[in-house]
C-alpha beads as a LAMMPS data file, in Angstrom:
LAMMPS data file: protein, C-alpha beads

156 atoms
155 bonds

1 atom types
1 bond types

-500.0 500.0 xlo xhi
-500.0 500.0 ylo yhi
-500.0 500.0 zlo zhi

Masses

1 110.0

Atoms # bond

1 1 1 -101.543 317.529 449.312
2 1 1 -103.478 320.774 449.344
3 1 1 -102.063 321.777 446.036
4 1 1 -103.066 318.446 444.437
5 1 1 -106.825 318.839 445.143
6 1 1 -107.407 321.812 442.875
7 1 1 -105.644 319.961 440.154
8 1 1 -107.848 316.760 440.602
9 1 1 -110.913 319.012 440.827
10 1 1 -110.035 320.560 437.435
11 1 1 -109.624 317.173 435.843
12 1 1 -112.835 315.981 437.354
13 1 1 -114.692 319.003 435.945
14 1 1 -113.235 318.588 432.580
15 1 1 -114.118 314.821 432.289
16 1 1 -117.171 314.283 434.390
17 1 1 -118.446 317.734 434.034
18 1 1 -117.797 317.759 430.284
19 1 1 -119.443 314.340 429.906
20 1 1 -122.498 315.420 431.616
21 1 1 -122.771 318.652 429.705
22 1 1 -122.386 316.658 426.368
23 1 1 -125.170 314.287 427.498
24 1 1 -127.496 317.083 428.300
25 1 1 -126.635 318.843 424.932
26 1 1 -127.249 315.757 422.804
27 1 1 -130.250 314.289 424.868
28 1 1 -128.293 310.970 424.420
29 1 1 -130.328 307.744 424.779
30 1 1 -133.415 309.735 425.870
31 1 1 -133.996 311.164 422.418
32 1 1 -137.020 309.935 420.383
33 1 1 -134.791 309.218 417.474
34 1 1 -132.506 306.863 419.576
35 1 1 -135.598 305.129 421.033
36 1 1 -136.989 304.457 417.412
37 1 1 -133.581 302.990 416.269
38 1 1 -133.463 299.304 415.630
39 1 1 -130.871 297.818 418.133
40 1 1 -129.426 294.517 418.836
41 1 1 -130.816 292.351 421.566
42 1 1 -127.755 292.806 423.684
43 1 1 -128.086 296.583 423.823
44 1 1 -127.965 297.531 427.377
45 1 1 -130.931 299.224 429.151
46 1 1 -130.700 303.064 428.992
47 1 1 -130.115 303.381 432.846
48 1 1 -126.801 301.567 432.438
49 1 1 -125.042 304.370 430.576
50 1 1 -125.135 307.087 433.146
51 1 1 -123.415 305.238 435.950
52 1 1 -120.985 303.625 433.571
53 1 1 -119.862 306.857 431.971
54 1 1 -119.749 308.645 435.298
55 1 1 -117.423 306.042 436.768
56 1 1 -115.251 306.011 433.664
57 1 1 -114.963 309.767 433.270
58 1 1 -113.973 309.864 437.069
59 1 1 -111.222 307.241 436.406
60 1 1 -110.073 309.043 433.485
61 1 1 -109.748 312.281 435.350
62 1 1 -107.687 310.538 438.106
63 1 1 -105.479 309.029 435.410
64 1 1 -104.927 312.414 433.809
65 1 1 -104.341 314.016 437.222
66 1 1 -101.770 311.391 438.073
67 1 1 -99.809 312.162 434.952
68 1 1 -100.141 315.813 435.421
69 1 1 -98.847 315.638 438.980
70 1 1 -95.666 313.804 437.552
71 1 1 -94.492 317.184 435.861
72 1 1 -97.484 318.972 434.265
73 1 1 -97.874 320.057 430.729
74 1 1 -94.136 321.139 430.547
75 1 1 -92.965 317.654 431.119
76 1 1 -95.670 315.448 429.758
77 1 1 -97.151 317.569 427.068
78 1 1 -97.352 314.743 424.528
79 1 1 -99.180 312.356 426.960
80 1 1 -101.591 315.095 428.233
81 1 1 -102.324 316.275 424.752
82 1 1 -103.151 312.656 423.682
83 1 1 -105.541 312.625 426.690
84 1 1 -107.156 315.845 425.717
85 1 1 -107.503 314.648 422.143
86 1 1 -109.180 311.435 423.140
87 1 1 -111.522 313.224 425.508
88 1 1 -112.502 315.538 422.764
89 1 1 -113.039 312.585 420.310
90 1 1 -115.271 311.007 423.093
91 1 1 -117.366 314.090 423.339
92 1 1 -117.528 314.472 419.591
93 1 1 -118.957 310.985 419.273
94 1 1 -122.089 311.905 421.078
95 1 1 -122.699 314.928 418.838
96 1 1 -122.217 312.987 415.647
97 1 1 -124.351 309.833 416.844
98 1 1 -126.983 311.565 418.921
99 1 1 -126.894 315.075 417.722
100 1 1 -126.359 314.728 413.911
101 1 1 -127.957 311.188 414.019
102 1 1 -125.208 309.976 411.705
103 1 1 -124.651 306.245 412.876
104 1 1 -122.104 305.517 410.021
105 1 1 -120.001 308.651 410.589
106 1 1 -120.072 307.971 414.339
107 1 1 -118.716 304.413 413.719
108 1 1 -115.754 305.971 411.795
109 1 1 -115.230 308.514 414.593
110 1 1 -115.351 305.711 417.410
111 1 1 -112.714 303.820 415.656
112 1 1 -110.468 306.837 415.824
113 1 1 -111.448 307.350 419.380
114 1 1 -110.419 303.819 420.225
115 1 1 -107.068 304.271 418.617
116 1 1 -106.558 307.579 420.602
117 1 1 -107.309 305.768 423.806
118 1 1 -104.771 303.069 423.005
119 1 1 -102.161 305.798 422.313
120 1 1 -103.109 307.501 425.533
121 1 1 -102.714 304.322 427.492
122 1 1 -99.389 303.717 425.879
123 1 1 -98.034 307.338 426.666
124 1 1 -99.513 307.300 430.231
125 1 1 -97.688 303.794 430.884
126 1 1 -94.506 305.589 430.384
127 1 1 -95.223 308.188 432.964
128 1 1 -97.441 306.332 435.719
129 1 1 -98.482 302.803 435.318
130 1 1 -101.565 303.033 437.478
131 1 1 -102.745 306.077 435.352
132 1 1 -102.522 303.709 432.351
133 1 1 -104.301 300.993 434.087
134 1 1 -107.207 303.378 435.024
135 1 1 -107.866 303.805 431.502
136 1 1 -108.248 300.202 430.631
137 1 1 -111.948 299.839 431.618
138 1 1 -112.625 302.861 429.535
139 1 1 -111.043 301.156 426.489
140 1 1 -113.021 298.025 427.184
141 1 1 -116.321 299.990 427.340
142 1 1 -115.396 301.924 424.009
143 1 1 -114.544 298.556 422.500
144 1 1 -118.064 297.380 423.406
145 1 1 -119.494 300.639 422.124
146 1 1 -117.705 300.177 418.846
147 1 1 -119.393 296.749 418.611
148 1 1 -122.825 298.358 419.495
149 1 1 -122.368 301.186 417.011
150 1 1 -121.422 298.643 414.336
151 1 1 -124.593 296.458 415.021
152 1 1 -126.852 299.547 414.973
153 1 1 -125.274 300.649 411.683
154 1 1 -125.856 297.263 410.202
155 1 1 -129.437 297.152 411.387
156 1 1 -130.393 300.484 409.754

Bonds

1 1 1 2
2 1 2 3
3 1 3 4
4 1 4 5
5 1 5 6
6 1 6 7
7 1 7 8
8 1 8 9
9 1 9 10
10 1 10 11
11 1 11 12
12 1 12 13
13 1 13 14
14 1 14 15
15 1 15 16
16 1 16 17
17 1 17 18
18 1 18 19
19 1 19 20
20 1 20 21
21 1 21 22
22 1 22 23
23 1 23 24
24 1 24 25
25 1 25 26
26 1 26 27
27 1 27 28
28 1 28 29
29 1 29 30
30 1 30 31
31 1 31 32
32 1 32 33
33 1 33 34
34 1 34 35
35 1 35 36
36 1 36 37
37 1 37 38
38 1 38 39
39 1 39 40
40 1 40 41
41 1 41 42
42 1 42 43
43 1 43 44
44 1 44 45
45 1 45 46
46 1 46 47
47 1 47 48
48 1 48 49
49 1 49 50
50 1 50 51
51 1 51 52
52 1 52 53
53 1 53 54
54 1 54 55
55 1 55 56
56 1 56 57
57 1 57 58
58 1 58 59
59 1 59 60
60 1 60 61
61 1 61 62
62 1 62 63
63 1 63 64
64 1 64 65
65 1 65 66
66 1 66 67
67 1 67 68
68 1 68 69
69 1 69 70
70 1 70 71
71 1 71 72
72 1 72 73
73 1 73 74
74 1 74 75
75 1 75 76
76 1 76 77
77 1 77 78
78 1 78 79
79 1 79 80
80 1 80 81
81 1 81 82
82 1 82 83
83 1 83 84
84 1 84 85
85 1 85 86
86 1 86 87
87 1 87 88
88 1 88 89
89 1 89 90
90 1 90 91
91 1 91 92
92 1 92 93
93 1 93 94
94 1 94 95
95 1 95 96
96 1 96 97
97 1 97 98
98 1 98 99
99 1 99 100
100 1 100 101
101 1 101 102
102 1 102 103
103 1 103 104
104 1 104 105
105 1 105 106
106 1 106 107
107 1 107 108
108 1 108 109
109 1 109 110
110 1 110 111
111 1 111 112
112 1 112 113
113 1 113 114
114 1 114 115
115 1 115 116
116 1 116 117
117 1 117 118
118 1 118 119
119 1 119 120
120 1 120 121
121 1 121 122
122 1 122 123
123 1 123 124
124 1 124 125
125 1 125 126
126 1 126 127
127 1 127 128
128 1 128 129
129 1 129 130
130 1 130 131
131 1 131 132
132 1 132 133
133 1 133 134
134 1 134 135
135 1 135 136
136 1 136 137
137 1 137 138
138 1 138 139
139 1 139 140
140 1 140 141
141 1 141 142
142 1 142 143
143 1 143 144
144 1 144 145
145 1 145 146
146 1 146 147
147 1 147 148
148 1 148 149
149 1 149 150
150 1 150 151
151 1 151 152
152 1 152 153
153 1 153 154
154 1 154 155
155 1 155 156
């Protein structure tokens, strides 16, 4: 058990810490640009995003850790690489949407992110079913975020 804790902390740092850093670097929903954007009436209040993403990033970290514990990079290179790819796509979306203020390109990117999450769930399923299930709320949220990105794009 003692050996497992550093691995979990590493995955938490990558997911939760990485997500927090991206949020700080891109100013997220706090930016004046985002505040001025026309958004649909079903856009959640800004305070919702922080707790939701923190919870999702923590679940993602636990999922990756569970797969990693089943044999590490040597045994599950494809599944863990898919996870890292989707995580990087997740981070990239914030830079495209908030940083570059490119709503259309962010929409294209989030569709790729969605597909990468589906692939990761499928690959994790073959290694550790609970790890795959831990990613399902994330997929649901990104599905919602894709609909929101689409609506914002259409309103511009």
